[in-house]
N, C-alpha and C positions, 0 to 999 in steps of 0.2 A: 283497666277494662271497665266498661259501664256495668253498674250493679244489676244482678239478676232480678231484683225487685222491680226496677224500672222497666226492664225488658218484659217481665211477666205482665205488669199492668198494661203496657202498651199493646201486647198481643191479645190480652183478654178484651180490651176495648175494641180492637180490630175484629175479633171474633163476634162480638156482640153487634157491631155495626153492619158487618158484611153477611152474617149468618153462616159463615164458613167455619170449618174446624182447622186448627193449626197445631203443629208441634214444632218446637224449636230445640235444636241440639247444638252443643258447642263443638269445637273442632276435634274433640276426642270422642264424639258420638254420645256424650252424656246429656240427658234430657234437662232442659232449662225450664220449659213449660210444655203442657200437652193437653189439648182438649179433644184429641182423637181417641176417646175412651174405647170405642167399639172396634177400632182398627189399629192395633199395635204396629209400630214401625220396626221392621227387621233390622237389627244392628249391623249385620254383615252388608246389607244393601246400602245402609248409610255410609259405612266405611268405603265401600266400592265407589260410591258417588263422590265422596271427598277426594279420593285418589284419581278420579277421572278428570278429564279436561273440560267437562261440561259445566256451564253456568246454571243451567236448569234442565230438568229431564222428567218425563212422565214415567213413573214406576208403579206398577200394580194399581193403576187407577188414580194415584195421587201425584201431585206435582212436587218435585224436589227442587229447591233453589239454594244457591250459595249466597250468603250475605258477606260481602267483602269489606275488609278494613285495609284500605289502600290495595296492595297486591296480595294480601293474605286472606284466606278463608277464615272468618271469625265464627260464623254460625251456619247451620243448615236449617232451612225452613221447609217444612212439609205442609202443603195445603190440600184440603180435601173438601169437596162440596157437591151437593146434588145439582147445583146450578151449572150452566154451561160455561160460565166465565171464571172458572177456578184459576186458570192461568193468570188472568188479569188481576184478580184479587190477590194472588200470591205475589205478583210483581209490585203491586201497591204496598203490600206489607214489607217487602224487601226494601223498597225505597224509604219507607218510614224508619226501618231499623238502621239503614245506612246513614240516614240524616241524623239519627240519634247518636250514632257512634262518632260522626264528624263533630257534632255540637259538643259532645262530652270531651272529645280530645282537644277541641279548640279551647274550651274552658279550662281544662287541665293544663294545657300548654301555656295559656296566659297566666294562670296562677303560678306555675313554675317560673315563668319569665319574671314576673314581678317580685317573687320571693328572692330570686337570685339577684335581681336589680337592687333590691333593698339591702341585701347583705354584701353588696360590692363584689359579687362573684363573677361578673361578666366584663370582658374586655370591651373597649369602645366599639370595635368593629363588630363584635357579637351583638351588642345592643342594637346597632343599626340594622344588621341583617335579620335578627329575630323579630324585631319590631315591624320590619317591612313584611316579613312572612305572616305575622299575626295581624296585619292591617291596623297597627297602632301608630298614631302620628308621633313623630319624634319631637317636633317643635310645637308645644302646646302648653299653655299656662296651667300648672297643676299644684295641688296642695295635698299633703299627707296628714291625715288625722289618725291618732291612736285612741282607741276606745278600750279602757281598762274596765273589765267587768268582774264583779264579785259573785261567786256561787252560780255560775251559768252552766249547770251540769248537762242540760239538754240542748245546748247550743241555740237557745231561743233568740239570744241577742244577734247572732249571725244571720238567722233567718229573717228577723225583723229589719236588720240593716240591708239585706238584699232586696227586701220589698220596698224600702224607702229610697234606696239608691240603686236603681236598675242599671245593670252593666251596659245595656245598649246605649245609655245616655253618657258614656265616657267615664263611668265609675268602675273601679276595680276593688273588690273586697277580698282580702286574704288574711293570713295570720302566720306568726312565727313561733307562737307558744299557745298554751291553753287558756290564758286569761286576757289576752290582748288581741283585739280585732284591728286590722289596718285598712283604712279607706283611702284609696288614691283617687282623687276627684278632679275632673276638669273644672277650672275656675274661670269665671269672667270677671265682672265687677261685683262679686258677691261679698257679703259680710261673713268673714270666717268665724267670728265669735257667734254669730247667729246660727250658723250651720252646726257648730259644736253644741250650742244650747238646745237646738232642735233634737239632736241625738240623745242628749241627757234626758230631756222631757219625754221623748217618745219611748225610750226603753224603760223609763221610770213609770209612765202611765200604762203602757201596754203589757209590760212583763214584771213590773214591780222590782226592777233591778237597779241597784246602785252602781252608777258608772262615773268615771272621770274621763274627760276628753282633752287631749292636747294636740297642738299643731305647731309646725315650724314656720319657715319663711317660704313663700311660693317660689316655684322654679319654672323655667320655660323650656327645659330640655330633659329628656328621659335620663340622661347620664347623671343628672343632679338629684334624682329622686332619693337616692341613698342619703344625701346630705340633708334633705328635708326630713327624712325619717329619723335620722340621728338627732336633729334639733327637736323634733316632737317627743322623742324618747327622753331626751334630757329634760324637757319641760315637765314631763310626767314625773321623773325622778326628783328633780329639784322641787317641784310642787309638793311632793310627799314630805319633804323636809321642812320647807319654809311656808307653804301655803296649804296646809292640810284641810283647811275649811273650804277651799275652792274646788269646784268640780269641772271647771273649764280653765285650761292653762295654755298660755301662748308663750312661745320661746322668746319673743321680743319684749315681753313685759316681765321677765324674770328678774331684771335688775341686778343688784349686787349678789343675789343668791347664785346666779350663774357663774360668777367669778369665784366665789367661795367653794362651789362644788368641784372646781377644777384644781384646787390647792391640795398639795400633799398633806396627809393627815398629821405627820410629825410637825410640820410647820404650823398647822392649826393649833396643836397642843402647846407649842412654844408660845404662840401669841396669847392663848388663854392664860397661861401661867404668868406671862409678863403683865397682863392687865389685872388679874385677880390676886397675884402674889400667893400668900399662904391661905387665902380665903377660897372656898370651893363655891362654884356657881349655885349649888343646891342650898347654900346657906341663906340665899336671898329669899325672903318669904313671899308667898303668893300675892298678898295684899300689895306689897311694894312693887312687884312686877306688873300687876294689873294697873297700878297707878302710873308707872313709867310708860307702859304701852299706850295708855289713853293720852298721856302727855305728848307722846310722839304723834299720835293721830291728830292732835290739835296744834301741830306745828310749834311745840314748845310754849304754848300760851297757858300760863298758870291759871288765870282767872276762868277761862273757858273750860279747862280741864277740871277745876274744882267744882264748877257749876254742874258739869255732866256727871261727876261722881257723887254729887250731893254732899260735899264735905266743905269745911271752911278752908279758905285760902291758906291760912297758917298751918292747917293739918297737912295739906299737900306739901308745903315747904318743909315741914318737919320730916315727912317720909323721904323726901329727896335728900335732906341733910343726913338722915340715918344711912342712906345708901352711900353717900359721900364719905362718911366715916368708915364704912366697911371696905370700900375699894378705891377711894380717893378720886372719884369722878363726880363732878358737879353737873347735873342734868340741865341746869339753866345756862350752861356754857355750850355753845354749838359744837365745838370740837370734842368735848367730853361726851356729849349726847351721841354724836356720830360714832365715837369709839365704842360706847356701850352697846349701841344698836348692832354694830358689826360683830362685836365679841359674843353677843348672845346668839347671833345667827351661826357663828362658828361653833359655839357650844352645841346647838341643835344638830349641826352637821356631824360633829364628832360622835354625839350620842346615837345618831342614826347609823353611822358606820359600825359602831360597836354592837348595836342591836342586830344588824345584818350579819355580822360575824358569828353571833351566838345562835342564829337561826339554823 
């Protein structure tokens, strides 16, 4: 049911514009709002009107109207005015209220539809029928963006997202938990990364919120929305493990992290043990790790890495030889470098899982 706050605000504006007085009651004759201060409404007459077959009726000099929600009476509106067009003003108010109810239900139904679509709770025939009823195109290129928000207690992010991506433009905003906003957006030839960065920048500048945005692969049919959602969700989770410094994450750029994320944890632990032997990953000092990461960034170029780290070439070689003695891998050999890169990503993944288990 539409909130009483919205109903009250609407009727107060109607009273101010028309100069008439209104009272609104729910289907149990309980007052929702009332500006008829000098003329109380008799509760029994209200109940009699609800039970009658009349849509509107003049009672004791005031006009009574039923506000319908499909075939059910949702509210009773009482209009009173010294003007001669009280009936007309009452009918206008009824139309306004019924349009509000329809709009609210339409939005609620769409929200429910997309939530069920995302969670794979709909059969193919249900997707088609409900989309047709809600006037949502089935074959349309769409993208799912996930917006992970930190400390958004007042739902500011959701309100800003609705202002940036209006639903009339083919955008649908919903959520399945307290910290993640889901944007389902109609896409043409747009830059997905640019859209994601716009969201990050807007929420950062307007509300001082730290957010991360992920997206999957675009889809052309409604039935595949859940697939795009799962890809975006994976991008967000994999990004938390391997790309924590990034605030925009794309499923197709996850690389080998996507493969590691889907491996059984026992297999990962066996692989780490095979590479490190009796050595523990924590035994590698931060200086050596920083050096190796920079070495990888420079495509295994010793001279360029030494230059960027402001160290002598021999110092860099010494650090790599120290690592070689520890775990038996020579970073100057491509296969060994690849093995080390993968095993350190696996270590990050195992640590992440253990952290999640302890939360």
